[in-house]
TORPA-4810 file (N, C-alpha, C, O; in nm, 3 decimals):
<nodes>
NODE_1_0.760_0.907_-0.237_0.835_0.773_-0.237_0.917_0.775_-0.373_0.862_0.794_-0.481_M
NODE_2_1.049_0.753_-0.357_1.125_0.742_-0.477_1.101_0.628_-0.562_1.068_0.520_-0.512_P
NODE_3_1.116_0.642_-0.692_1.106_0.527_-0.787_1.209_0.427_-0.770_1.327_0.462_-0.759_F
NODE_4_1.174_0.304_-0.766_1.276_0.199_-0.754_1.245_0.103_-0.872_1.133_0.056_-0.889_V
NODE_5_1.350_0.077_-0.951_1.332_0.006_-1.077_1.345_-0.144_-1.057_1.430_-0.190_-0.982_Q
NODE_6_1.263_-0.218_-1.122_1.273_-0.365_-1.135_1.232_-0.434_-1.005_1.137_-0.398_-0.936_G
NODE_7_1.310_-0.533_-0.979_1.285_-0.635_-0.875_1.246_-0.571_-0.724_1.156_-0.615_-0.652_Y
NODE_8_1.322_-0.470_-0.696_1.305_-0.411_-0.564_1.171_-0.339_-0.548_1.117_-0.331_-0.438_H
NODE_9_1.119_-0.288_-0.656_0.989_-0.220_-0.649_0.871_-0.315_-0.624_0.772_-0.280_-0.561_N
NODE_10_0.888_-0.435_-0.677_0.791_-0.546_-0.656_0.770_-0.590_-0.506_0.666_-0.644_-0.469_D
NODE_11_0.867_-0.565_-0.428_0.866_-0.610_-0.292_0.843_-0.499_-0.185_0.849_-0.520_-0.064_Y
NODE_12_0.817_-0.382_-0.243_0.777_-0.278_-0.141_0.632_-0.298_-0.096_0.542_-0.326_-0.175_R
NODE_13_0.614_-0.281_0.029_0.476_-0.309_0.093_0.415_-0.174_0.134_0.480_-0.070_0.137_M
NODE_14_0.287_-0.185_0.164_0.215_-0.066_0.212_0.279_0.006_0.335_0.276_0.128_0.349_A
NODE_15_0.336_-0.077_0.419_0.408_-0.020_0.537_0.521_0.078_0.486_0.543_0.181_0.550_V
NODE_16_0.586_0.052_0.384_0.689_0.131_0.329_0.642_0.267_0.294_0.705_0.370_0.319_D
NODE_17_0.517_0.261_0.230_0.458_0.384_0.184_0.403_0.464_0.306_0.413_0.587_0.308_F
NODE_18_0.348_0.397_0.403_0.295_0.459_0.527_0.412_0.522_0.601_0.395_0.634_0.650_L
NODE_19_0.527_0.461_0.614_0.641_0.518_0.687_0.692_0.646_0.619_0.737_0.738_0.686_N
NODE_20_0.684_0.653_0.475_0.709_0.784_0.415_0.614_0.887_0.434_0.648_1.004_0.452_D
NODE_21_0.483_0.844_0.431_0.378_0.941_0.447_0.390_0.998_0.596_0.371_1.118_0.613_F
NODE_22_0.417_0.922_0.693_0.422_0.969_0.828_0.549_1.050_0.849_0.541_1.147_0.924_I
NODE_23_0.661_1.022_0.795_0.782_1.100_0.816_0.776_1.236_0.745_0.820_1.339_0.798_S
NODE_24_0.720_1.231_0.623_0.700_1.347_0.547_0.582_1.442_0.597_0.585_1.566_0.596_E
NODE_25_0.486_1.368_0.637_0.362_1.438_0.689_0.381_1.519_0.807_0.308_1.616_0.826_G
NODE_26_0.475_1.486_0.891_0.500_1.562_1.018_0.554_1.704_0.974_0.534_1.804_1.043_E
NODE_27_0.619_1.707_0.866_0.687_1.838_0.813_0.597_1.913_0.714_0.593_2.036_0.711_K
NODE_28_0.522_1.833_0.633_0.457_1.895_0.518_0.308_1.900_0.521_0.249_1.990_0.461_R
NODE_29_0.243_1.807_0.591_0.104_1.794_0.597_0.049_1.878_0.717_0.039_1.826_0.828_F
NODE_30_0.016_1.999_0.694_-0.023_2.087_0.796_-0.155_2.154_0.776_-0.205_2.158_0.664_R
NODE_31_-0.214_2.206_0.880_-0.341_2.263_0.874_-0.327_2.399_0.950_-0.248_2.412_1.044_I
NODE_32_-0.406_2.496_0.906_-0.405_2.634_0.961_-0.465_2.637_1.094_-0.577_2.587_1.108_R
NODE_33_-0.399_2.693_1.199_-0.459_2.720_1.326_-0.455_2.867_1.357_-0.356_2.913_1.413_D
NODE_34_-0.555_2.942_1.324_-0.547_3.083_1.340_-0.451_3.142_1.238_-0.470_3.127_1.117_G
NODE_35_-0.347_3.210_1.288_-0.234_3.253_1.198_-0.117_3.164_1.181_-0.025_3.194_1.107_N
NODE_36_-0.120_3.049_1.253_-0.010_2.967_1.247_-0.044_2.832_1.176_-0.160_2.800_1.151_N
NODE_37_0.055_2.759_1.146_0.034_2.627_1.086_0.085_2.528_1.180_0.187_2.547_1.246_W
NODE_38_0.004_2.408_1.186_0.043_2.303_1.279_0.021_2.165_1.205_-0.062_2.149_1.115_K
NODE_39_0.105_2.068_1.256_0.087_1.942_1.192_-0.057_1.889_1.206_-0.124_1.912_1.307_A
NODE_40_-0.106_1.816_1.099_-0.238_1.760_1.108_-0.236_1.626_1.189_-0.221_1.517_1.135_H
NODE_41_-0.251_1.643_1.314_-0.222_1.533_1.398_-0.323_1.417_1.393_-0.288_1.302_1.419_Q
NODE_42_-0.451_1.452_1.359_-0.548_1.349_1.338_-0.513_1.255_1.227_-0.526_1.133_1.241_D
NODE_43_-0.468_1.312_1.117_-0.427_1.229_1.000_-0.300_1.150_1.040_-0.290_1.031_1.009_A
NODE_44_-0.209_1.210_1.105_-0.087_1.138_1.140_-0.120_1.020_1.238_-0.067_0.910_1.224_L
NODE_45_-0.209_1.049_1.337_-0.248_0.936_1.426_-0.319_0.822_1.349_-0.298_0.705_1.380_D
NODE_46_-0.401_0.854_1.251_-0.475_0.756_1.169_-0.375_0.673_1.092_-0.391_0.552_1.079_S
NODE_47_-0.263_0.741_1.037_-0.165_0.668_0.956_-0.082_0.572_1.048_-0.052_0.459_1.012_W
NODE_48_-0.052_0.618_1.157_0.024_0.541_1.253_-0.055_0.418_1.306_0.002_0.313_1.332_K
NODE_49_-0.187_0.435_1.323_-0.267_0.312_1.354_-0.275_0.218_1.244_-0.263_0.097_1.264_D
NODE_50_-0.295_0.269_1.128_-0.299_0.189_1.001_-0.157_0.115_0.991_-0.155_-0.004_0.960_A
NODE_51_-0.049_0.177_1.015_0.079_0.112_1.007_0.093_0.005_1.104_0.145_-0.101_1.071_R
NODE_52_0.051_0.023_1.221_0.055_-0.071_1.334_-0.026_-0.196_1.295_0.020_-0.307_1.322_R
NODE_53_-0.142_-0.184_1.236_-0.225_-0.289_1.204_-0.165_-0.363_1.084_-0.169_-0.486_1.077_L
NODE_54_-0.110_-0.284_0.986_-0.050_-0.355_0.875_0.068_-0.444_0.908_0.091_-0.546_0.843_L
NODE_55_0.144_-0.403_1.015_0.250_-0.473_1.057_0.218_-0.605_1.120_0.284_-0.708_1.109_K
NODE_56_0.097_-0.586_1.195_0.054_-0.707_1.268_-0.016_-0.811_1.177_-0.002_-0.931_1.197_A
NODE_57_-0.093_-0.762_1.078_-0.179_-0.848_0.996_-0.126_-0.878_0.865_-0.140_-0.990_0.816_W
NODE_58_-0.059_-0.776_0.801_-0.023_-0.799_0.654_0.128_-0.823_0.632_0.174_-0.832_0.518_A
NODE_59_0.200_-0.834_0.736_0.342_-0.849_0.724_0.376_-0.994_0.685_0.361_-1.084_0.768_N
NODE_60_0.419_-1.017_0.566_0.431_-1.169_0.531_0.545_-1.221_0.605_0.547_-1.343_0.621_R
NODE_61_0.647_-1.147_0.656_0.751_-1.209_0.733_0.712_-1.256_0.873_0.779_-1.337_0.938_A
NODE_62_0.596_-1.199_0.917_0.550_-1.242_1.055_0.464_-1.365_1.049_0.417_-1.411_1.153_S
NODE_63_0.440_-1.421_0.932_0.346_-1.537_0.924_0.417_-1.667_0.872_0.351_-1.765_0.836_H
NODE_64_0.537_-1.665_0.869_0.617_-1.781_0.833_0.619_-1.815_0.678_0.565_-1.736_0.601_G
NODE_65_0.671_-1.916_0.637_0.683_-1.939_0.499_0.559_-1.985_0.432_0.558_-2.008_0.311_G
</nodes>
């Protein structure tokens, strides 16, 4: 996650971090399967579930003023 200075950094939410984890995790978070490497699908699925729940429960924009 790139550093954002000042005001914009204060308004980043956990969903922003999870989006970056998921997008980077598909390429970089891998486990060994015999002689090959594959994406760690269990972790990616957990992150996607967490993101879905955060959007529904913790998104301040979805709860009005």
